[in-house]
Biopython code that builds the backbone (N, CA, C, O; Angstrom):
import numpy as np
from Bio.PDB.StructureBuilder import StructureBuilder

atoms = [
    (1, "MET", "N", (143.466, 122.957, 90.547)),
    (1, "MET", "CA", (142.589, 124.108, 90.670)),
    (1, "MET", "C", (143.454, 125.355, 90.816)),
    (1, "MET", "O", (144.545, 125.306, 91.383)),
    (2, "VAL", "N", (142.961, 126.446, 90.308)),
    (2, "VAL", "CA", (143.604, 127.739, 90.476)),
    (2, "VAL", "C", (142.644, 128.613, 91.283)),
    (2, "VAL", "O", (141.475, 128.767, 90.928)),
    (3, "TYR", "N", (143.154, 129.176, 92.364)),
    (3, "TYR", "CA", (142.340, 130.034, 93.234)),
    (3, "TYR", "C", (142.986, 131.409, 93.329)),
    (3, "TYR", "O", (144.170, 131.519, 93.646)),
    (4, "ARG", "N", (142.215, 132.455, 93.057)),
    (4, "ARG", "CA", (142.693, 133.836, 93.212)),
    (4, "ARG", "C", (142.493, 134.268, 94.654)),
    (4, "ARG", "O", (141.372, 134.283, 95.163)),
    (5, "THR", "N", (143.580, 134.616, 95.299)),
    (5, "THR", "CA", (143.524, 134.986, 96.716)),
    (5, "THR", "C", (142.929, 136.382, 96.893)),
    (5, "THR", "O", (142.850, 137.170, 95.952)),
    (6, "LYS", "N", (142.515, 136.659, 98.124)),
    (6, "LYS", "CA", (141.941, 137.954, 98.480)),
    (6, "LYS", "C", (142.543, 138.421, 99.796)),
    (6, "LYS", "O", (142.506, 137.695, 100.789)),
    (7, "GLY", "N", (143.102, 139.642, 99.809)),
    (7, "GLY", "CA", (143.567, 140.242, 101.050)),
    (7, "GLY", "C", (144.946, 139.817, 101.521)),
    (7, "GLY", "O", (145.318, 140.096, 102.661)),
    (8, "VAL", "N", (145.717, 139.145, 100.666)),
    (8, "VAL", "CA", (147.058, 138.699, 101.049)),
    (8, "VAL", "C", (148.072, 139.056, 99.956)),
    (8, "VAL", "O", (147.697, 139.497, 98.870)),
    (9, "CYS", "N", (149.338, 138.862, 100.251)),
    (9, "CYS", "CA", (150.407, 139.196, 99.299)),
    (9, "CYS", "C", (150.447, 138.251, 98.107)),
    (9, "CYS", "O", (150.745, 138.681, 96.993)),
    (10, "SER", "N", (150.157, 136.983, 98.318)),
    (10, "SER", "CA", (150.152, 136.060, 97.175)),
    (10, "SER", "C", (148.946, 136.376, 96.285)),
    (10, "SER", "O", (147.919, 136.862, 96.757)),
    (11, "ARG", "N", (149.093, 136.092, 94.996)),
    (11, "ARG", "CA", (148.037, 136.414, 94.035)),
    (11, "ARG", "C", (147.159, 135.210, 93.692)),
    (11, "ARG", "O", (145.957, 135.347, 93.462)),
    (12, "GLN", "N", (147.772, 134.047, 93.662)),
    (12, "GLN", "CA", (147.053, 132.829, 93.290)),
    (12, "GLN", "C", (147.627, 131.639, 94.044)),
    (12, "GLN", "O", (148.768, 131.648, 94.505)),
    (13, "ILE", "N", (146.785, 130.612, 94.148)),
    (13, "ILE", "CA", (147.230, 129.323, 94.682)),
    (13, "ILE", "C", (146.820, 128.262, 93.666)),
    (13, "ILE", "O", (145.662, 128.192, 93.253)),
    (14, "HIS", "N", (147.771, 127.454, 93.278)),
    (14, "HIS", "CA", (147.514, 126.324, 92.383)),
    (14, "HIS", "C", (147.652, 125.064, 93.241)),
    (14, "HIS", "O", (148.594, 124.952, 94.027)),
    (15, "PHE", "N", (146.731, 124.127, 93.098)),
    (15, "PHE", "CA", (146.835, 122.873, 93.848)),
    (15, "PHE", "C", (145.997, 121.801, 93.171)),
    (15, "PHE", "O", (145.174, 122.077, 92.299)),
    (16, "GLU", "N", (146.236, 120.568, 93.604)),
    (16, "GLU", "CA", (145.444, 119.424, 93.172)),
    (16, "GLU", "C", (145.006, 118.657, 94.413)),
    (16, "GLU", "O", (145.612, 118.763, 95.480)),
    (17, "VAL", "N", (143.952, 117.893, 94.247)),
    (17, "VAL", "CA", (143.512, 116.970, 95.290)),
    (17, "VAL", "C", (143.396, 115.612, 94.631)),
    (17, "VAL", "O", (142.681, 115.444, 93.643)),
    (18, "LYS", "N", (144.110, 114.641, 95.190)),
    (18, "LYS", "CA", (144.084, 113.273, 94.665)),
    (18, "LYS", "C", (143.713, 112.329, 95.799)),
    (18, "LYS", "O", (144.388, 112.280, 96.827)),
    (19, "ASN", "N", (142.645, 111.589, 95.604)),
    (19, "ASN", "CA", (142.169, 110.640, 96.622)),
    (19, "ASN", "C", (141.975, 111.312, 97.974)),
    (19, "ASN", "O", (142.287, 110.733, 99.015)),
    (20, "GLY", "N", (141.452, 112.548, 97.952)),
    (20, "GLY", "CA", (141.173, 113.261, 99.197)),
    (20, "GLY", "C", (142.384, 113.887, 99.854)),
    (20, "GLY", "O", (142.284, 114.414, 100.962)),
    (21, "LYS", "N", (143.536, 113.838, 99.184)),
    (21, "LYS", "CA", (144.782, 114.381, 99.731)),
    (21, "LYS", "C", (145.219, 115.608, 98.925)),
    (21, "LYS", "O", (145.106, 115.634, 97.699)),
    (22, "VAL", "N", (145.715, 116.616, 99.632)),
    (22, "VAL", "CA", (146.191, 117.851, 99.009)),
    (22, "VAL", "C", (147.580, 117.605, 98.421)),
    (22, "VAL", "O", (148.443, 117.030, 99.084)),
    (23, "CYS", "N", (147.797, 118.040, 97.178)),
    (23, "CYS", "CA", (149.117, 117.868, 96.577)),
    (23, "CYS", "C", (149.415, 118.978, 95.564)),
    (23, "CYS", "O", (148.529, 119.683, 95.080)),
    (24, "ASP", "N", (150.688, 119.086, 95.280)),
    (24, "ASP", "CA", (151.178, 120.030, 94.269)),
    (24, "ASP", "C", (150.733, 121.470, 94.531)),
    (24, "ASP", "O", (150.314, 122.168, 93.607)),
    (25, "VAL", "N", (150.821, 121.916, 95.789)),
    (25, "VAL", "CA", (150.424, 123.286, 96.145)),
    (25, "VAL", "C", (151.528, 124.249, 95.746)),
    (25, "VAL", "O", (152.700, 124.037, 96.054)),
    (26, "GLU", "N", (151.133, 125.315, 95.053)),
    (26, "GLU", "CA", (152.078, 126.342, 94.643)),
    (26, "GLU", "C", (151.410, 127.706, 94.789)),
    (26, "GLU", "O", (150.336, 127.945, 94.236)),
    (27, "PHE", "N", (152.052, 128.589, 95.535)),
    (27, "PHE", "CA", (151.580, 129.961, 95.679)),
    (27, "PHE", "C", (152.317, 130.829, 94.665)),
    (27, "PHE", "O", (153.514, 130.641, 94.450)),
    (28, "LEU", "N", (151.624, 131.771, 94.041)),
    (28, "LEU", "CA", (152.252, 132.757, 93.180)),
    (28, "LEU", "C", (152.273, 134.071, 93.949)),
    (28, "LEU", "O", (151.226, 134.614, 94.300)),
    (29, "GLY", "N", (153.465, 134.572, 94.206)),
    (29, "GLY", "CA", (153.620, 135.772, 95.015)),
    (29, "GLY", "C", (153.646, 135.411, 96.489)),
    (29, "GLY", "O", (153.623, 134.237, 96.857)),
    (30, "GLY", "N", (153.693, 136.425, 97.314)),
    (30, "GLY", "CA", (153.718, 136.203, 98.755)),
    (30, "GLY", "C", (155.126, 136.016, 99.278)),
    (30, "GLY", "O", (156.095, 136.142, 98.530)),
    (31, "CYS", "N", (155.239, 135.720, 100.542)),
    (31, "CYS", "CA", (156.531, 135.502, 101.205)),
    (31, "CYS", "C", (157.026, 134.108, 100.821)),
    (31, "CYS", "O", (156.484, 133.102, 101.278)),
    (32, "ASP", "N", (158.033, 134.056, 100.001)),
    (32, "ASP", "CA", (158.478, 132.805, 99.386)),
    (32, "ASP", "C", (158.750, 131.698, 100.399)),
    (32, "ASP", "O", (158.288, 130.572, 100.217)),
    (33, "GLY", "N", (159.483, 131.997, 101.450)),
    (33, "GLY", "CA", (159.801, 130.963, 102.438)),
    (33, "GLY", "C", (158.557, 130.437, 103.133)),
    (33, "GLY", "O", (158.411, 129.229, 103.323)),
    (34, "ASN", "N", (157.662, 131.337, 103.512)),
    (34, "ASN", "CA", (156.441, 130.921, 104.198)),
    (34, "ASN", "C", (155.529, 130.099, 103.295)),
    (34, "ASN", "O", (154.989, 129.073, 103.711)),
    (35, "THR", "N", (155.363, 130.554, 102.066)),
    (35, "THR", "CA", (154.467, 129.819, 101.176)),
    (35, "THR", "C", (155.039, 128.461, 100.785)),
    (35, "THR", "O", (154.292, 127.497, 100.621)),
    (36, "GLN", "N", (156.362, 128.379, 100.634)),
    (36, "GLN", "CA", (156.979, 127.067, 100.378)),
    (36, "GLN", "C", (156.776, 126.148, 101.573)),
    (36, "GLN", "O", (156.491, 124.961, 101.415)),
    (37, "GLY", "N", (156.924, 126.706, 102.769)),
    (37, "GLY", "CA", (156.744, 125.908, 103.981)),
    (37, "GLY", "C", (155.333, 125.361, 104.094)),
    (37, "GLY", "O", (155.144, 124.179, 104.380)),
    (38, "VAL", "N", (154.342, 126.210, 103.870)),
    (38, "VAL", "CA", (152.951, 125.764, 103.922)),
    (38, "VAL", "C", (152.708, 124.690, 102.870)),
    (38, "VAL", "O", (152.078, 123.670, 103.149)),
    (39, "SER", "N", (153.209, 124.924, 101.662)),
    (39, "SER", "CA", (153.018, 123.955, 100.573)),
    (39, "SER", "C", (153.575, 122.587, 100.937)),
    (39, "SER", "O", (152.927, 121.567, 100.700)),
    (40, "ARG", "N", (154.749, 122.561, 101.500)),
    (40, "ARG", "CA", (155.382, 121.283, 101.859)),
    (40, "ARG", "C", (154.695, 120.615, 103.044)),
    (40, "ARG", "O", (154.594, 119.389, 103.099)),
    (41, "LEU", "N", (154.225, 121.419, 103.987)),
    (41, "LEU", "CA", (153.573, 120.846, 105.169)),
    (41, "LEU", "C", (152.235, 120.177, 104.836)),
    (41, "LEU", "O", (151.882, 119.166, 105.443)),
    (42, "VAL", "N", (151.494, 120.734, 103.880)),
    (42, "VAL", "CA", (150.187, 120.149, 103.561)),
    (42, "VAL", "C", (150.265, 119.054, 102.498)),
    (42, "VAL", "O", (149.275, 118.365, 102.254)),
    (43, "GLU", "N", (151.412, 118.885, 101.869)),
    (43, "GLU", "CA", (151.572, 117.861, 100.831)),
    (43, "GLU", "C", (151.179, 116.487, 101.375)),
    (43, "GLU", "O", (151.758, 116.009, 102.350)),
    (44, "GLY", "N", (150.190, 115.858, 100.736)),
    (44, "GLY", "CA", (149.730, 114.534, 101.137)),
    (44, "GLY", "C", (148.756, 114.525, 102.306)),
    (44, "GLY", "O", (148.311, 113.462, 102.738)),
    (45, "MET", "N", (148.422, 115.711, 102.821)),
    (45, "MET", "CA", (147.515, 115.806, 103.969)),
    (45, "MET", "C", (146.067, 115.648, 103.500)),
    (45, "MET", "O", (145.709, 116.098, 102.411)),
    (46, "ASP", "N", (145.252, 115.016, 104.315)),
    (46, "ASP", "CA", (143.827, 114.908, 104.049)),
    (46, "ASP", "C", (143.239, 116.309, 103.920)),
    (46, "ASP", "O", (143.561, 117.189, 104.718)),
    (47, "ILE", "N", (142.393, 116.522, 102.936)),
    (47, "ILE", "CA", (141.850, 117.847, 102.665)),
    (47, "ILE", "C", (141.130, 118.439, 103.884)),
    (47, "ILE", "O", (141.283, 119.627, 104.168)),
    (48, "ASP", "N", (140.359, 117.636, 104.596)),
    (48, "ASP", "CA", (139.642, 118.145, 105.763)),
    (48, "ASP", "C", (140.589, 118.511, 106.901)),
    (48, "ASP", "O", (140.346, 119.475, 107.627)),
    (49, "GLU", "N", (141.652, 117.755, 107.057)),
    (49, "GLU", "CA", (142.647, 118.073, 108.089)),
    (49, "GLU", "C", (143.370, 119.373, 107.746)),
    (49, "GLU", "O", (143.622, 120.193, 108.629)),
    (50, "ALA", "N", (143.704, 119.567, 106.471)),
    (50, "ALA", "CA", (144.356, 120.807, 106.051)),
    (50, "ALA", "C", (143.452, 122.005, 106.322)),
    (50, "ALA", "O", (143.913, 123.026, 106.832)),
    (51, "ILE", "N", (142.184, 121.890, 105.988)),
    (51, "ILE", "CA", (141.231, 122.975, 106.247)),
    (51, "ILE", "C", (141.172, 123.272, 107.736)),
    (51, "ILE", "O", (141.237, 124.431, 108.146)),
    (52, "LYS", "N", (141.049, 122.234, 108.540)),
    (52, "LYS", "CA", (140.958, 122.392, 109.993)),
    (52, "LYS", "C", (142.180, 123.117, 110.568)),
    (52, "LYS", "O", (142.045, 123.972, 111.443)),
    (53, "ARG", "N", (143.360, 122.774, 110.075)),
    (53, "ARG", "CA", (144.588, 123.360, 110.613)),
    (53, "ARG", "C", (144.849, 124.788, 110.115)),
    (53, "ARG", "O", (145.448, 125.586, 110.836)),
    (54, "LEU", "N", (144.414, 125.118, 108.907)),
    (54, "LEU", "CA", (144.775, 126.396, 108.293)),
    (54, "LEU", "C", (143.707, 127.474, 108.423)),
    (54, "LEU", "O", (144.036, 128.660, 108.453)),
    (55, "LYS", "N", (142.432, 127.090, 108.501)),
    (55, "LYS", "CA", (141.335, 128.062, 108.522)),
    (55, "LYS", "C", (141.438, 128.966, 109.738)),
    (55, "LYS", "O", (141.572, 128.502, 110.870)),
    (56, "GLY", "N", (141.372, 130.261, 109.480)),
    (56, "GLY", "CA", (141.344, 131.240, 110.564)),
    (56, "GLY", "C", (142.693, 131.823, 110.940)),
    (56, "GLY", "O", (142.757, 132.710, 111.792)),
    (57, "ILE", "N", (143.775, 131.353, 110.332)),
    (57, "ILE", "CA", (145.088, 131.934, 110.623)),
    (57, "ILE", "C", (145.118, 133.352, 110.062)),
    (57, "ILE", "O", (144.756, 133.581, 108.908)),
    (58, "ASP", "N", (145.552, 134.298, 110.887)),
    (58, "ASP", "CA", (145.577, 135.712, 110.505)),
    (58, "ASP", "C", (147.014, 136.183, 110.321)),
    (58, "ASP", "O", (147.917, 135.742, 111.032)),
    (59, "CYS", "N", (147.216, 137.072, 109.371)),
    (59, "CYS", "CA", (148.531, 137.656, 109.126)),
    (59, "CYS", "C", (148.445, 139.170, 109.317)),
    (59, "CYS", "O", (147.808, 139.865, 108.526)),
    (60, "GLY", "N", (149.077, 139.665, 110.350)),
    (60, "GLY", "CA", (149.179, 141.112, 110.554)),
    (60, "GLY", "C", (147.859, 141.838, 110.677)),
    (60, "GLY", "O", (147.763, 142.995, 110.267)),
    (61, "GLY", "N", (146.843, 141.207, 111.222)),
    (61, "GLY", "CA", (145.551, 141.858, 111.408)),
    (61, "GLY", "C", (144.742, 142.025, 110.134)),
    (61, "GLY", "O", (143.799, 142.815, 110.098)),
    (62, "LYS", "N", (145.100, 141.288, 109.083)),
    (62, "LYS", "CA", (144.384, 141.385, 107.808)),
    (62, "LYS", "C", (143.055, 140.634, 107.821)),
    (62, "LYS", "O", (142.216, 140.833, 106.943)),
    (63, "GLY", "N", (142.868, 139.774, 108.815)),
    (63, "GLY", "CA", (141.667, 138.953, 108.850)),
    (63, "GLY", "C", (141.796, 137.676, 108.030)),
    (63, "GLY", "O", (140.870, 136.866, 107.983)),
    (64, "THR", "N", (142.934, 137.497, 107.392)),
    (64, "THR", "CA", (143.214, 136.308, 106.601)),
    (64, "THR", "C", (144.730, 136.166, 106.485)),
    (64, "THR", "O", (145.478, 136.971, 107.039)),
    (65, "SER", "N", (145.172, 135.155, 105.774)),
    (65, "SER", "CA", (146.599, 134.893, 105.558)),
    (65, "SER", "C", (146.703, 133.945, 104.373)),
    (65, "SER", "O", (145.690, 133.450, 103.880)),
    (66, "CYS", "N", (147.908, 133.696, 103.920)),
    (66, "CYS", "CA", (148.076, 132.718, 102.831)),
    (66, "CYS", "C", (147.579, 131.329, 103.247)),
    (66, "CYS", "O", (146.897, 130.675, 102.458)),
    (67, "PRO", "N", (147.902, 130.850, 104.472)),
    (67, "PRO", "CA", (147.348, 129.553, 104.872)),
    (67, "PRO", "C", (145.810, 129.575, 104.933)),
    (67, "PRO", "O", (145.162, 128.616, 104.514)),
    (68, "ASP", "N", (145.233, 130.656, 105.449)),
    (68, "ASP", "CA", (143.772, 130.778, 105.519)),
    (68, "ASP", "C", (143.180, 130.797, 104.115)),
    (68, "ASP", "O", (142.126, 130.206, 103.881)),
    (69, "GLN", "N", (143.847, 131.469, 103.179)),
    (69, "GLN", "CA", (143.366, 131.491, 101.805)),
    (69, "GLN", "C", (143.432, 130.107, 101.167)),
    (69, "GLN", "O", (142.572, 129.755, 100.360)),
    (70, "LEU", "N", (144.441, 129.326, 101.521)),
    (70, "LEU", "CA", (144.503, 127.944, 101.030)),
    (70, "LEU", "C", (143.322, 127.150, 101.584)),
    (70, "LEU", "O", (142.701, 126.376, 100.854)),
    (71, "ALA", "N", (143.009, 127.331, 102.856)),
    (71, "ALA", "CA", (141.839, 126.650, 103.439)),
    (71, "ALA", "C", (140.572, 127.051, 102.693)),
    (71, "ALA", "O", (139.738, 126.199, 102.384)),
    (72, "THR", "N", (140.423, 128.328, 102.405)),
    (72, "THR", "CA", (139.258, 128.812, 101.664)),
    (72, "THR", "C", (139.200, 128.185, 100.277)),
    (72, "THR", "O", (138.128, 127.797, 99.812)),
    (73, "ALA", "N", (140.348, 128.087, 99.618)),
    (73, "ALA", "CA", (140.413, 127.458, 98.299)),
    (73, "ALA", "C", (140.013, 125.990, 98.372)),
    (73, "ALA", "O", (139.302, 125.497, 97.496)),
    (74, "LEU", "N", (140.463, 125.292, 99.405)),
    (74, "LEU", "CA", (140.121, 123.879, 99.562)),
    (74, "LEU", "C", (138.628, 123.700, 99.837)),
    (74, "LEU", "O", (138.014, 122.755, 99.341)),
    (75, "ILE", "N", (138.047, 124.599, 100.622)),
    (75, "ILE", "CA", (136.600, 124.563, 100.875)),
    (75, "ILE", "C", (135.849, 124.774, 99.564)),
    (75, "ILE", "O", (134.885, 124.064, 99.280)),
    (76, "GLN", "N", (136.283, 125.741, 98.770)),
    (76, "GLN", "CA", (135.637, 125.993, 97.467)),
    (76, "GLN", "C", (135.769, 124.767, 96.576)),
    (76, "GLN", "O", (134.814, 124.385, 95.900)),
    (77, "TYR", "N", (136.939, 124.150, 96.571)),
    (77, "TYR", "CA", (137.139, 122.933, 95.774)),
    (77, "TYR", "C", (136.115, 121.863, 96.176)),
    (77, "TYR", "O", (135.490, 121.243, 95.315)),
    (78, "LYS", "N", (135.952, 121.654, 97.466)),
    (78, "LYS", "CA", (135.014, 120.636, 97.950)),
    (78, "LYS", "C", (133.576, 120.938, 97.528)),
    (78, "LYS", "O", (132.803, 120.024, 97.240)),
    (79, "GLU", "N", (133.224, 122.219, 97.494)),
    (79, "GLU", "CA", (131.874, 122.621, 97.102)),
    (79, "GLU", "C", (131.624, 122.388, 95.610)),
    (79, "GLU", "O", (130.488, 122.173, 95.187)),
    (80, "GLU", "N", (132.699, 122.434, 94.821)),
    (80, "GLU", "CA", (132.564, 122.313, 93.366)),
    (80, "GLU", "C", (132.610, 120.870, 92.865)),
    (80, "GLU", "O", (132.186, 120.601, 91.740)),
    (81, "VAL", "N", (133.114, 119.939, 93.674)),
    (81, "VAL", "CA", (133.200, 118.548, 93.204)),
    (81, "VAL", "C", (132.049, 117.719, 93.696)),
    (81, "VAL", "O", (131.970, 116.529, 93.391)),
]
sb = StructureBuilder()
sb.init_structure("model")
sb.init_model(0)
sb.init_chain("A")
sb.init_seg("    ")
for serial, (resi, resn, name, xyz) in enumerate(atoms, 1):
    if name == "N":
        sb.init_residue(resn, " ", resi, " ")
    sb.init_atom(name, np.array(xyz, "f"), 0.0, 1.0, " ", f" {name:<3s}", serial, name[0])
structure = sb.get_structure()
């Protein structure tokens, strides 16, 4: 899935879900070290656990963050399948 982010430095998030597990997460743009870290941490994680851990994380008072945007993308994915 490709998700266009809102309110953060990254522009898009690409990811797959296989057997309920998050995989192949790639952020386009954003803070490279942070987005790589998030991508590696959620690799193989249950989609609901990833949402639970990432939803609501704020970056600099923006009301969202790259991890929060990934949670939003995963929620949208679940709604579409």
